[in-house]
N, C-alpha and C positions, 0 to 999 in steps of 0.2 A: 467591434462592440465596446462599450464602456464597461470596465471592470474595476471594482474597488476591493482590494485585499481585505479580508476580515480581521484586521489587526485588533480592533477593540474587542471582538469576540474572543480572540485568543487571550488577551490580557485578562478578561473576566474569567475565563475558564481556569487559567493558571492561578489567578489570585484568590478565587472564591469557590472553585468546584473540585479540582483534582488534587489539591494539596501540594502545589509546586514548591511551597516554602520549605519543605523538607529537603529539597535538593541542594540549594545554596547553604543549608545548615551543615552539610558535610564538608570535610576538608577538600575532597576531590573537586567539588564544584563551588567552592566558596565565593569565587568571583562572578558567578552567574546570578547576580542579584536581580531583583525585579526591575530595577532601573536599567540595568544592562539589557535585560530581556526586552523591555519596552523599546529601547533605542534600536536594538537589532531588528525587532519585528517591524518597526517603522521604516527602517531603511530597506528591508526586504520588500515591504509593501510598495514602496516607490518603484523598485525594480519591476515588480509584477504589474503595477498599474501603467507605468510609463514606457516600459521596454518590451515586456513579454506579451501582454494582452493584445497590443496592436498586431502581433504576428499570428494570432490564433487562426484567422481566416486564410492567411497566406499558405499555411501548412496544408490546409484542406484543398484549396483551389489550385495550388501549384506544388504538387507532391515532390518528394525526393525522387530522383530517377538516376539511372545509369546512362552515361554518355560515353560511348567508346570504351566501356569498361571502367570508367571513372565515376564515382558517386558524386552527384550534385545535390546539395540540400536546398530546401525551400528558400525563397527570397527573404533576406533579413535574418535568417537563423544563425548565420555565422556571426553577425554583429550582436545578436541577442546572446549567443553563447559567450562572446567576448565580454559582455557586460556581466554575465554570471561569474566568469573568471576574475574580472577586475575587482569584484566585490568580495572575492574569497569564499563564495557560497558553496563551492564543491566540497571544501574541507571544513565545513562548519563544526562538525563533531569529531573530526580526525585529530590524531595526536599532535600536540604542539611540537614535539621532537622533530617531526618531518614537515612542519609548516602549517599544520592545521590550527583551527581556533580552540580546539579542546573543549567545546561547549557541550552542554547536555544533549542527549538524543531527543529529549522532549522538545527542545527549541528547534532542532534540525527537522523534526517531523512537521512542526508548525510551519516553518519556512517553506518546506517542499510542498506541503499541501496548498499553500497560497500560490506557489508557482504553478501547480497543476491546474488550479482554477483559472489562471491567466492564460496558459498555453501548455496543455498536457503533452503535446507531441515533443516540444523542446525540453520540457522538464524531465522527460524520461532519460535524456542523455546524461546529465550530471547525477541523476538518481542511481543509475547503473554503476557509475564510477564510485559513488559513495559506498555501495555494497561491496565492490571489489576492494576498496581501501580497507574496509573492516576485515574482510577475509584475509588479506595479506598481513594486516597488523597482528592477527591472531595465529596465523599458520605458516607464513613464509619465512625463509632463512634471512639472516641479517643482511646478506649481500643483496637479495632481492628487495628487501625493504629499503635499503639505502639508495638503490638505483631507481626504483619505480615509484615509491610512495611520494617523494617530493613533487614529481611531475604529475602524478595522478591527483594529488591534493590541490595543486595550483590550477589544475584543469588543462595544463599544457598537453597532457596525454589523456585519453579517455579509456574507460574500461567496459567490458562486456562479460556476459556469462553464456557459455555454450553447453547446454545440456541436451536439448531435444534432437532426436534423429527421426528420419521418416518412419522407421518401423518401431520406434521407442518414444512414445509420448510421455505420459505420466509414469510409465514403467521404465524408469531410468536405467534399471539394472539390465535391460535388454539391449543396451547400446552396443555398437559394433566398432566404434572408433578404436584405433590401436596406437600404442606407444612402444617404441623400442629404444633401448639405450644406445647412444652414440659413442659411449666409452669415454666421454670427456666431461661428464656431469650434465650433459644435455640429452634430450630425447627427441626422436623423430615421431611426429604426430601425424596420423593419417585418418581420414574419415570425413563424413559430411554431416553438418549440423543445419537444422532448419529453425525458423522462427527466431532468429537472432536480432533482437532489437538494437538499433544503432550499431550494427556490425561494421559499419564504416561511416566516415564523414569526410568533409573537405575543409574542416576548420581546426583539427587537432594535429599536432606533429606526429603522433603515433596512436594506434589503437591496440589496446592490450586485451587479449582474449583469455579468459579462464576457461579451460577446456577439460571436460571429463573424457577419459580414455582408459583402455585396459592394457596393462603390461602383459607380456607373454605368459607369466606365471600367475596372472590374476584369475581367481576363481570366478565362476559364473555368478551373476547377480550383483547386487550393490556392493557386497563385501570385497569384490575384486577390482573396484574402480579406483583410479588415481586422478589427481587434479594437476593440471599443468598450466603455466603461464606462457602464452604464445603470442608474441607481439607481431604487429603488421610489418614493422621494420626492426631488424636486429640492431640493438645498441652497439655502437662502436666503442673503441677504447676510452673515449672521454664521456661515454654515457649518452651521446646524442644518436638519433636515428641513423642507421647505416643502410646496408643493402636490404632489399625487400625480402621478406620471408616467403616460404613456399605455401602461400595461402591466397585465396581470392574470394571475392563475392561472385557467386555464380549467377544469381538473379535476385530481384526484389519481389516479395510477396505482394499480390494485389489484394488489399484489405478492405474491410467494411469501413474502417475509420483509421484515425491516427496516421493520415496520409503523409504528414510532415516528418514522421519518424520512420526511417527506412528499416524494414524488417527483412533480414537477409538470409539467403541460403549460402552457407559458408563451406568452402572446400579446403581441406588441409591435405597436402600431398608431401608427406615427409617433412612437415614444417618443424623448425627448431623450437623446442619448448623447455621450460625448466620446471622441475617438480615442486609443487607447493604442498607442504605437509609430508607425512610419511607415505611410502609406497602402499597402495591399496587403502589409503585413508582419505580418499577423495571426497566421499560423501560427507564426512564430518566437517571438512574444510568448506565444501560447497554449501552446507546447511548454514554455516555462519553467514554467508552472503545471502542465502535464500530467506533466512529469518529476518534479516535486515530488509530485504526486498518485500517480504510479505507485509510488514508494517508500512513500508513506503507505498506499496500498491493500495493498501487500505486508504492511505492519505490521498492517493491519486483518485480513488473513487469519490471520496468526500470533496476533493478539489473540483473534479469534473461536475459533481452535483452542485457545488457552489456557483460555478460559472453558469450552469443551466438555470439555476434559481434566479440569479441576478438578471439574466437575459429575459426570462419569462416575466419577472416582476416588472421590468422596464416596459415591456410590451403591454402588460395588463394595465399599467398606469397611464398609458397613452391611447389605447384602443377604445374608442367611443362607440358604445352600442347599448341600446336599451335605456330605460329610465332608472338611473341610480343616483345616489347623493352626489357622487363625483362626476357622473356622466360617463364613467369608464367601466370596463368589464371587471375591474378590481373589486367592485362593490357587489357583484353578483355572488350569491351565497356559495355556489359550487366552485367558482373560481377562487373565492376566498378560502374555501376548504382546501383546495389543492395547494395554494400558497402556504397556508399554515402547516399542512402536513410536510411539505418540502422543508420548511424552515425548522420545524420541530425535530424531524429525523436527522437533518444535518447537524443540529446541536448534539443530539444523542450520540451519533456515530463519531463526531469530533471529540467528544468527551471520552469515549472509550479508547480512541487512539491516544489521547493524552495520558490516560491512566496507564495504558500499556507501556508507553515510552517512559513515563515516570518510574515504573517498576524496573525497567532496564537500567535507568540511571542510578537508582538506589542500589541495585545489585552491583553495578560498576563501582559505586562509591564505598559500599560497605562490605561487599562479598557475601551478604546474607542469602542463605539458600531459600528462605521464604520469598524474597524479592524475585529470585530467579524463577521459582515455581509460579509465582503470580504472573510474571511476564510471559512465560511459556503458555500458561492457560489463556491469557487474554489475547495472545497473538492471533490464533485462528479466528476469534470473534471479531477482533479489530479488522482483519483482512476481509473476512466474508461479509460482515454487516456493513463495513465502510463501502465496499464495492457494490453490494446489493442496494444500498442507499443511493449511491451515485447513479446506478441504472434507473431506479424508480423515480428519482427526482428528475433526471434528464428526460425520461419518457413522459412524465407528467408535464414537464416544460413544453413538450410538443403539443400536448393536449390543451394547455393554457393558450397557446397560439391559435388553436382551432385549425381551420383549413390552411392558414399560412404556415403552420408548423410542418405540414407535409410538403411544403415548397422549399427546396434547398436554398433559395435566395434569402430566406429569413435567417438562416444560420442556426435555427433551433435544433434541427436534426443532427447537426454535427456533434453536439454535445453527447447525444445518445450513441451515435456511431463510434465516437472516440472512446467513451467510457466503457462500452460493452465488453471489451476484451479484459478489463481488469478483474472480472469474476472468473476468468479462465486461466490467465497466466500466474506464475509463481504458485502453482497448486490450485486446481479448480476449487470453487467454494464447497463442492461436495467433499473433496479431499480434506479441506479445512475442518468440516464438521465431523468427518470420520476420525480425524486426528484428535479432535476435542473429546469425543466420547470413548476413545480407545486409549491412545498413548497418554493423553492428559488426565485420564481417569485411573491410571495405574496406581495412584496413591489411594484408591478406594473412595475418591471424591473429596479428599481432604481440602484441596484448594477451592473447589467449587463451594463447599460448605463454609469455608472461611469467608469467602466473598458474600455468600448469602447472609451470614451472621452480621457482617458489616452493614449490609443494606438494611437489615431489620433494626440494627442499633440506631442508625441515622433516622429511620422512620419513627422510632420511639421518641427520639429527641424532637422531631418535627411535629409531634401531635399537639404541642402547646400552641403553635402558631398556625399550622396548616392541618388540622385534624382529618379532614376528608381526604386530602391528597395523601397524607401519611398512611391512613388506613388502607387505601387502595394499593399503595406500594407494598405495605406489609403483607397484605393478603396475597398479592401476586408472588411475593417472595416465598411464602409458605407453600404455594402451589409448585413453585420451582424446586423447593426443597424436596417435596414428595416425589416429583418426577425424577430428580437426581438420585434419590434413594432407590427408586425402581430401576433406573438405568444401571447403576453400579451393581445391582443384584443379578443382572442378566449375564449368563455365561455364554450364551450363543451370540457371537458378535454380530451376526446378521440382524438380530433383534435390535441391537443398538444402532447399527448402521442405517436401517430402514427409516428410523425416526431422527437421525442425527441432524439433518438440515433444519427441521422445525424446532428441535431442541436448541440448537445454536441460536436460531432467530429469537426464540422465547427468552433465552438467557440475555441476549442483547436488548430485547424489549424491556426486561426488568432492570438491567443496568441503566438503560436510558431513563426509566422512571426515577431511579436513584439519583442520577446526575441532574435531572430536571428539578427534582425536589430540593436538592442542594442549591440550585440556582434560585428557586423561589424563596428560600430562606434568606439568601444573600441580597435579594432585590425585591423586598416586600413592597407591593403596590406598583412595581415597575413592569416593564415589558416582558422581562424574563419570567416573572411570576405568572403573567397571563399566558405565556407560551407553555409553561410547565403545566398549567391547569388544562390546557387544550390537549397536550400529549397524554397526561395521566388519565384524563376523563375519556378520551376518544381513541387513543392509539394503544395505550398499555393493555386494555382488555383483550387485545389480540392474543396475548400470551396463553389464555385459556384454551383456545382452539389449537394452538400450536403444540401445547403440552399434551393434549388429548391425542393428537397425531403422533407425537414422539413416543407415547407409551402403547401404541397399538401393535407393536411387534412387526415381524417380517412376513408373517403368513399371508396377510392380505396383499402385500406388495407383490408376492410371487404367485398369487391365486390364478392368474391367467397363464396358460402355457405360451410358449413362443408362437405356436401356430395360432392360438386364440388371439394373441396380440395383433397378428397380421390379418386376422379374419374380419 
């Protein structure tokens, strides 16, 4: 398929919508000027368009597979990964001390989202390394940093995260993997992990696994878990890969999509590992990687949706059927509705991603606790809404194709199959919403109300130029405020959890209206103002039904007994 990275869309968002200019205004990111950002986005776009996008179908039609115990990746993936390495894209936001570019996370998220739109299966490999890099930067010993970070940042070595076990899915505390001291500063790691994305490959010199396991004195539950770095090959005295470690890929999962990305069952049999962070402090260290991954997975959802949208739009512009001005289905009202909804939701979810990444960068640059709280609050929204958007857009893309969308030959179904898992991994979207209404509301809703105040303040400013759209956003925000007040007053957490998914979606809907309104003010009379009017008039009203659901409590959800559910 033909893919065009949304470079201009990102430039507009950064310059006119999410306030990127505050980032280079800090000492930490002073060199990340808008000109620098534009140049980097342009180069990343070329990589996506010319190198990665042509590999999209290869990964689906010629999946990764095991051959006599050796993992073989899809045709062209090794060359594609080499191009990612050559451009330095693995370490775009990593510390310059170890060879990274040291650029803002905001820019890294943009680049990786474009890569996901081009070829999601391949993009997942460097994305995992990026998360491991951040975890090691924050929690590893100096010796581990000096040995592993330069190779991970260059892309010479790759990184994974090993959490899930057959009996312990989202309940990580139920894991059974064990770690025992070898008496020399290393540990013997034993256990089996499942669903390990890119658990092996045939194009990196080493694969470095971050593995959660329990020491003999580790208490039950998450508080007794430690984190270990377990490489495929043990580094020798000069830091190069030496003998093979005691671990292996047992099998590859047969998946609905992402066939080009090998998802492995990993077996560790007394494998040598090194502790990352303090003993029994594994979850804190792993959550550094997981929070990075959650934002990245939100970007995967948006990227997958972008690829599906472009694919569907190209078909709609070519498919001749019925009497329309252009002679194509793109001028049928319902097809146009689908395309507009796809484009409008991609803009909204992309803006939320950028706002979250900006908050992370501002916290990094200033240390401000308000920025940290903002990033923490926006992360579950960015992950859940970004991936929900990707699924909806990809599913709609199949519908735009009509009957041909159900035929694998068209390639439309691949986008849906590939993006579907993003709502599941790195914490299901249900877990994201529960996190939002529980842990992220432990401040009594202060951060939620701060964001609501900002949205209303912008709506007030917009009344002079866009009175109708401003009023709609302001009114939606007031409804969101009332629902938030109700939510934080609930002491029974089940009442919060039962409506958490619609609440998160409603918050995202209102944030989307906020960012679309900003775009309308910056592009008066232009295409983005027209798109904003479509979103605010036709899609924002969904918030009312969602908030009604969010405030209904848990009683109705549990009204049917388990027997009645089965009846």
